[in-house]
Backbone as CSV, one residue per row, in Angstrom:
resi,resn,N_x,N_y,N_z,CA_x,CA_y,CA_z,C_x,C_y,C_z
1,MET,2.150,2.298,-13.882,1.937,2.342,-12.875,3.559,3.523,-11.653
2,TYR,3.223,4.016,-10.468,3.948,4.600,-9.877,4.670,4.008,-8.853
3,ASP,5.475,4.391,-8.459,6.358,4.731,-7.004,5.843,4.469,-5.927
4,VAL,5.499,3.004,-5.499,5.454,3.315,-3.812,5.382,4.223,-3.217
5,ARG,6.536,5.374,-3.309,6.271,6.208,-2.241,5.748,7.301,-2.422
6,ALA,5.689,7.477,-4.072,4.691,8.835,-4.395,3.291,8.434,-3.604
7,VAL,2.796,7.050,-4.138,1.366,7.443,-3.597,1.109,6.981,-2.300
8,ALA,2.414,6.555,-1.010,1.937,7.020,0.219,1.981,8.504,0.258
9,ASN,2.388,9.311,-0.014,2.676,10.701,0.072,1.181,11.393,-0.387
10,PHE,0.320,10.729,-1.385,-0.883,11.210,-1.407,-1.384,10.954,-0.900
11,VAL,-1.529,9.221,-0.254,-2.437,8.843,0.846,-1.913,9.571,2.083
12,LEU,-0.592,10.054,2.429,-0.279,11.389,3.625,-1.324,12.103,3.520
13,ASP,-0.897,13.293,2.174,-1.466,14.764,2.131,-2.815,14.429,2.531
14,VAL,-3.534,13.494,2.033,-5.329,13.142,1.985,-5.537,13.077,3.348
15,ALA,-5.156,12.674,4.070,-5.549,11.800,5.317,-4.904,13.080,6.360
16,GLU,-3.919,13.919,5.635,-3.593,15.428,6.819,-4.485,16.317,6.241
17,ALA,-5.272,16.514,5.060,-6.656,17.519,4.947,-7.791,16.725,5.607
18,HIS,-7.961,15.981,6.155,-9.550,15.012,6.532,-8.545,15.097,8.276
19,GLY,-7.389,15.471,8.536,-7.256,15.270,9.860,-6.915,13.895,10.867
20,ARG,-6.893,12.991,9.627,-6.549,11.728,10.292,-5.182,11.363,10.139
21,ASN,-4.822,10.610,11.454,-3.022,10.251,11.181,-3.039,8.612,10.628
22,VAL,-1.927,9.109,10.215,-1.002,7.107,9.515,-0.278,6.794,10.134
23,SER,-0.092,5.383,10.676,1.666,5.021,11.187,1.975,4.542,9.951
24,ASN,2.739,3.383,9.929,4.032,2.500,9.193,2.689,1.693,9.020
25,LEU,2.169,1.055,9.877,1.767,-0.492,9.310,0.192,-0.027,8.640
26,HIS,-0.192,1.157,9.413,-1.431,2.032,8.113,-1.487,1.517,6.532
27,ILE,0.094,2.860,6.660,-0.022,3.467,5.195,0.399,1.847,4.324
28,ASN,0.966,1.452,4.643,1.168,0.080,4.032,-0.265,-0.692,3.729
29,LYS,-0.925,-1.233,4.312,-2.105,-1.333,4.345,-2.929,-0.725,3.470
30,ILE,-2.899,0.639,3.988,-4.167,1.432,2.909,-3.255,1.219,1.194
31,VAL,-1.696,1.732,1.495,-1.345,1.344,-0.253,-1.441,0.484,-0.856
32,TYR,-1.517,-1.111,-0.147,-1.644,-2.074,-0.623,-3.620,-2.359,-1.186
33,PHE,-4.097,-1.880,0.002,-5.731,-1.731,-0.571,-5.611,-1.283,-1.842
34,LEU,-5.183,0.078,-1.969,-5.763,0.959,-3.160,-4.641,0.096,-4.573
35,HIS,-4.043,-0.411,-4.479,-3.231,-1.193,-5.472,-4.409,-2.413,-6.340
36,ALA,-4.969,-3.008,-4.442,-5.830,-3.885,-5.328,-6.772,-3.769,-5.971
37,ASP,-7.471,-2.181,-5.098,-8.733,-1.795,-5.979,-8.459,-1.220,-7.368
38,PHE,-7.010,-0.232,-7.514,-6.981,-0.059,-8.698,-6.537,-0.853,-10.020
39,LEU,-5.844,-2.654,-9.080,-5.998,-3.184,-10.535,-7.466,-3.891,-10.665
40,VAL,-8.178,-4.260,-10.372,-9.161,-4.190,-10.553,-9.938,-3.141,-11.437
41,ALA,-10.246,-1.839,-10.839,-10.903,-0.700,-11.805,-9.960,-0.761,-12.980
42,PHE,-8.645,-0.828,-13.088,-7.841,-0.051,-13.996,-7.045,-1.202,-14.846
43,SER,-7.342,-1.922,-14.301,-6.990,-3.310,-15.158,-4.773,-3.828,-15.272
44,ARG,-4.339,-2.131,-14.044,-2.829,-2.450,-14.339,-2.410,-1.461,-12.730
45,PRO,-1.397,-2.140,-12.082,-0.683,-2.197,-11.603,-0.876,-0.962,-11.136
46,LEU,-0.712,-0.225,-9.705,-0.753,1.044,-9.223,0.479,1.481,-9.427
47,VAL,1.153,0.906,-8.312,2.972,0.643,-7.889,3.304,-0.086,-8.733
48,THR,5.096,0.087,-8.858,5.762,-1.151,-9.197,6.849,-1.591,-7.980
49,ALA,6.550,-1.557,-7.165,6.976,-1.994,-5.742,6.864,-3.422,-5.356
50,LYS,7.597,-3.977,-5.273,6.970,-5.492,-4.683,6.701,-5.688,-3.482
51,ILE,4.849,-6.698,-2.893,4.324,-6.545,-1.797,4.905,-7.795,-1.423
52,GLU,5.585,-7.646,-0.118,5.950,-9.301,0.541,4.610,-9.228,1.571
53,ALA,4.680,-10.841,1.556,3.670,-11.332,3.012,4.456,-11.503,4.508
54,TRP,4.216,-10.302,5.269,4.804,-10.773,6.865,3.852,-10.860,7.793
55,THR,4.241,-10.824,8.719,3.430,-10.952,9.909,2.094,-10.583,9.916
56,TYR,2.538,-9.082,9.825,0.490,-8.191,9.921,0.663,-7.859,8.948
57,GLY,0.688,-8.859,7.483,0.201,-8.338,6.466,0.972,-8.326,5.230
58,PRO,0.264,-7.578,4.017,1.028,-7.456,2.987,2.007,-5.858,3.764
59,VAL,3.049,-5.903,3.109,4.381,-5.045,3.556,4.901,-4.473,1.857
60,PHE,5.182,-3.072,1.720,6.275,-2.801,0.898,7.127,-2.177,1.499
61,ARG,8.533,-3.185,1.329,9.508,-2.428,2.116,10.749,-1.474,1.466
62,GLU,10.120,-0.611,0.604,10.503,0.032,0.590,9.799,1.706,1.672
63,LEU,8.450,0.880,1.777,7.452,1.765,2.776,7.991,1.423,4.138
64,TYR,8.453,0.292,4.326,8.569,0.660,6.136,9.863,0.314,6.179
65,ARG,11.125,0.921,5.336,12.211,1.489,5.416,12.119,2.967,5.710
66,GLU,11.261,3.471,4.501,11.005,5.193,5.091,10.389,5.759,6.405
67,PHE,9.116,4.804,6.889,8.933,5.211,7.900,9.115,4.302,9.426
68,ARG,10.074,3.559,9.187,10.456,2.986,10.697,10.680,4.038,11.587
69,GLU,11.440,4.704,11.517,11.514,5.574,12.428,10.394,6.112,13.490
70,PHE,9.299,6.229,12.738,8.272,6.534,13.725,7.533,5.718,14.255
71,GLY,7.860,4.642,13.971,7.578,3.234,14.809,5.650,3.245,14.565
72,ASP,4.635,2.876,15.862,3.428,2.729,15.283,2.603,4.496,16.081
73,ALA,4.055,5.553,16.016,2.917,6.421,15.990,2.692,7.693,14.774
74,SER,2.114,8.639,14.880,1.907,9.108,12.913,3.491,9.366,12.650
75,ILE,3.258,9.084,11.445,4.092,9.783,10.411,4.168,10.947,10.181
76,VAL,4.922,11.549,10.218,5.292,13.480,9.952,6.156,14.097,9.261
77,GLY,6.187,12.921,7.697,7.431,13.229,7.013,6.439,13.212,5.768
78,ARG,7.530,13.151,4.507,7.109,12.012,3.918,8.205,11.605,2.910
79,ALA,7.772,9.872,2.391,8.814,9.740,1.374,9.087,10.372,1.040
80,ARG,10.924,10.146,0.529,11.896,10.919,0.068,12.861,9.802,-1.058
81,TYR,13.222,10.252,-1.916,14.473,9.400,-2.648,15.351,10.089,-3.050
82,LEU,16.467,9.605,-3.672,17.662,10.860,-3.703,17.249,10.431,-5.415
83,ASP,17.509,12.182,-5.762,17.509,12.752,-6.829,19.295,12.324,-7.671
84,PRO,19.013,11.213,-8.523,20.375,10.919,-9.385,20.985,12.639,-9.882
85,GLU,20.288,13.130,-10.004,20.767,14.538,-11.014,21.388,15.321,-9.761
86,THR,20.919,15.741,-8.601,22.038,16.229,-7.552,22.496,15.624,-6.487
87,GLY,21.556,14.445,-6.277,22.617,13.643,-4.949,21.384,14.019,-3.464
88,ARG,20.654,14.813,-3.800,19.865,15.260,-2.537,18.655,14.527,-2.827
89,LYS,18.148,14.151,-0.715,17.027,13.810,-1.366,16.205,15.110,-1.539
90,LYS,14.803,14.017,-2.483,13.727,14.899,-2.631,12.022,14.102,-2.044
91,ASN,11.447,15.076,-1.706,10.003,14.523,-1.932,9.279,13.783,-2.974
92,ALA,8.921,12.157,-3.146,8.157,11.459,-3.977,6.976,11.675,-4.648
93,GLU,6.938,12.643,-5.292,5.245,12.918,-5.654,5.607,12.614,-7.051
94,TRP,3.622,12.712,-6.389,2.128,11.814,-7.031,1.816,12.563,-7.952
95,HIS,1.564,11.880,-9.469,1.525,12.371,-10.448,0.013,11.575,-11.274
96,PHE,-1.274,11.537,-10.852,-1.644,10.435,-11.139,-2.518,11.461,-12.298
97,THR,-3.222,11.566,-13.353,-4.112,11.602,-14.085,-6.338,12.008,-12.844
98,CYS,-6.637,12.835,-13.690,-7.802,13.075,-12.730,-8.633,12.005,-12.365
99,GLU,-8.858,11.140,-13.160,-9.452,10.446,-13.127,-8.764,9.193,-11.933
100,GLU,-7.927,9.186,-12.170,-7.248,7.708,-11.267,-7.227,8.706,-9.550
101,GLU,-6.458,10.368,-9.523,-7.262,10.673,-8.590,-8.668,11.035,-8.621
102,GLU,-8.910,10.786,-8.658,-10.505,11.121,-8.394,-10.578,9.494,-7.710
103,PHE,-10.587,8.725,-8.209,-10.300,6.700,-7.787,-9.855,7.057,-6.352
104,LEU,-9.257,7.312,-6.300,-7.646,7.402,-5.589,-8.224,8.155,-3.892
105,ARG,-9.088,9.109,-4.083,-9.010,9.731,-3.291,-9.975,9.287,-2.259
106,GLU,-11.208,8.946,-3.363,-12.480,8.991,-2.208,-12.216,7.800,-1.642
107,LEU,-11.253,5.992,-2.185,-10.678,5.359,-1.139,-9.755,5.832,0.083
108,VAL,-9.050,6.566,-0.705,-7.869,6.714,0.534,-9.092,7.560,2.064
109,ARG,-9.880,7.785,1.621,-10.793,8.768,2.569,-11.480,7.418,3.570
110,LYS,-11.425,6.646,2.596,-12.385,5.573,3.448,-11.267,4.390,3.987
111,TYR,-10.139,4.685,4.074,-8.946,3.493,4.243,-8.757,4.333,5.403
112,VAL,-8.516,5.761,5.588,-7.613,6.316,7.237,-8.756,6.288,7.941
113,SER,-10.016,6.664,7.318,-11.266,5.665,8.438,-11.571,5.056,9.333
114,MET,-10.649,3.649,9.011,-10.404,2.493,9.615,-8.676,2.592,10.101
115,THR,-9.415,1.938,11.416,-8.589,1.467,11.817,-6.730,0.721,11.034
116,PRO,-5.939,0.457,11.965,-4.870,-0.258,10.961,-5.360,-1.607,11.567
117,GLY,-6.327,-2.217,12.558,-6.304,-3.311,12.791,-6.667,-3.767,12.134
118,ALA,-7.714,-2.728,11.842,-9.276,-4.123,11.231,-8.747,-3.889,9.630
119,LEU,-7.574,-3.209,9.423,-7.097,-3.283,7.837,-5.781,-4.949,7.440
120,VAL,-5.312,-4.950,8.814,-4.622,-6.126,9.366,-5.925,-7.174,8.995
121,ALA,-6.654,-7.049,9.530,-7.889,-8.448,9.812,-8.131,-8.463,8.452
122,GLN,-8.668,-7.504,7.488,-8.799,-7.113,5.973,-8.207,-8.103,5.315
123,SER,-6.597,-7.708,5.861,-5.594,-8.490,4.671,-5.068,-10.100,5.204
124,HIS,-6.020,-10.502,6.168,-5.628,-11.891,6.630,-7.192,-12.823,6.082
125,ILE,-7.680,-12.263,5.678,-9.426,-12.858,5.170,-8.060,-14.165,5.006
126,GLU,-9.000,-15.909,5.212,-8.574,-16.617,4.828,-9.010,-16.941,3.222
127,GLY,-7.793,-17.244,2.580,-7.947,-17.793,0.989,-7.631,-16.263,0.298
128,GLY,-6.885,-15.079,0.980,-6.972,-14.504,0.404,-5.112,-14.330,0.026
129,PRO,-4.768,-13.247,-0.582,-3.417,-13.252,-1.606,-2.912,-12.792,-0.409
130,TRP,-2.511,-12.383,0.846,-1.663,-12.857,2.140,-1.658,-14.250,2.409
131,ASP,-2.460,-14.608,2.622,-2.941,-16.000,3.745,-2.309,-16.688,2.532
132,ARG,-2.589,-16.979,1.380,-2.129,-17.904,0.772,-0.605,-17.933,0.712
133,THR,0.225,-16.971,0.428,1.552,-16.266,0.089,1.713,-16.842,2.011
134,TRP,1.301,-16.412,2.938,2.316,-16.817,3.941,1.740,-18.020,4.354
135,ASN,0.613,-18.174,3.907,0.493,-20.112,4.926,0.728,-21.181,3.446
136,HIS,1.488,-20.400,2.299,2.302,-21.644,1.455,2.568,-23.062,1.699
137,GLU,2.185,-23.523,1.065,3.203,-25.139,1.372,3.596,-25.835,1.233
138,THR,4.558,-25.491,0.095,5.870,-25.715,-0.556,7.387,-24.346,-0.182
139,LYS,8.190,-24.263,-0.457,9.301,-23.193,-0.467,9.984,-22.622,-1.305
140,THR,8.947,-22.565,-2.420,9.238,-22.342,-3.799,8.670,-20.601,-3.521
141,ASN,8.309,-20.194,-2.773,8.289,-18.556,-2.440,8.548,-17.554,-1.183
142,ALA,9.957,-18.026,-1.539,11.512,-17.275,-0.065,10.898,-16.132,0.456
143,SER,10.885,-15.483,-0.792,10.968,-13.896,-0.140,9.151,-13.594,-0.522
144,MET,8.148,-14.604,-0.336,7.320,-14.155,-0.156,6.584,-13.113,-0.668
145,LYS,6.833,-13.314,-1.932,6.166,-11.768,-2.644,4.370,-12.113,-3.243
146,ILE,4.041,-11.600,-2.739,2.466,-11.263,-2.856,1.816,-10.711,-4.571
147,SER,1.811,-11.281,-5.583,1.844,-11.789,-7.203,0.314,-10.648,-7.164
148,ASP,0.935,-9.736,-8.635,-0.480,-8.758,-9.016,-1.601,-9.288,-9.676
149,GLU,-1.329,-11.178,-10.026,-2.600,-12.390,-10.097,-2.961,-12.715,-9.142
150,ALA,-2.180,-12.794,-8.610,-3.323,-13.167,-7.171,-4.298,-12.110,-6.240
151,ILE,-3.657,-11.425,-5.846,-3.942,-10.236,-6.021,-5.611,-9.841,-6.822
152,LYS,-5.907,-9.678,-7.451,-6.232,-9.227,-8.482,-7.450,-10.523,-9.461
153,SER,-6.763,-11.343,-9.025,-8.114,-12.408,-9.384,-8.850,-12.350,-7.538
154,TRP,-8.301,-12.592,-6.894,-8.693,-12.795,-5.693,-9.959,-11.241,-5.401
155,TYR,-9.435,-10.254,-5.246,-10.390,-9.168,-5.380,-11.138,-9.187,-6.873
156,GLU,-11.412,-9.261,-7.671,-12.555,-9.671,-8.496,-12.939,-10.661,-8.617
157,ARG,-12.861,-11.571,-7.511,-14.292,-12.640,-7.421,-14.602,-12.465,-5.572
158,THR,-14.075,-11.622,-5.062,-14.611,-11.654,-3.731,-15.541,-10.416,-3.162
159,VAL,-16.140,-10.186,-2.471,-16.756,-8.811,-1.753,-15.943,-7.998,-1.734
160,LYS,-15.811,-6.585,-1.513,-14.986,-5.409,-1.790,-14.810,-5.536,-0.160
161,HIS,-13.748,-5.174,0.140,-13.514,-4.873,1.793,-14.009,-3.774,2.316
């Protein structure tokens, strides 16, 4: 499993190489769908971060906080973390295996070409993980966490997005 900030930086690197802009809303949806695809393909999570159901779909709180200064504009920086050894902020670096990188790179190209609105609509599909979390009938999911089990179960048995 990888730090969600490093995965976001990978998305931003690929998007930049293809001349695509990515907003905060966009990056959260792209990383969510990468996580879902990775769960199905590799039978393990891509990221360690918790995924929450927010109004506009699945959100990684770490990414939202990291990029909120950009609002709905294009992200022009990279996600950072505090290095415990130096006490300084450093860019989160991604280090995937060749197989993982190839798999993810192809998907990032696909997702960055989609509008944030299209990704939000896809994440809101009726009966999907976000919908079942957001529209739950009990108060047992106060954190609105979308579980990896719900994501994997849904995307294993549905038409891919």
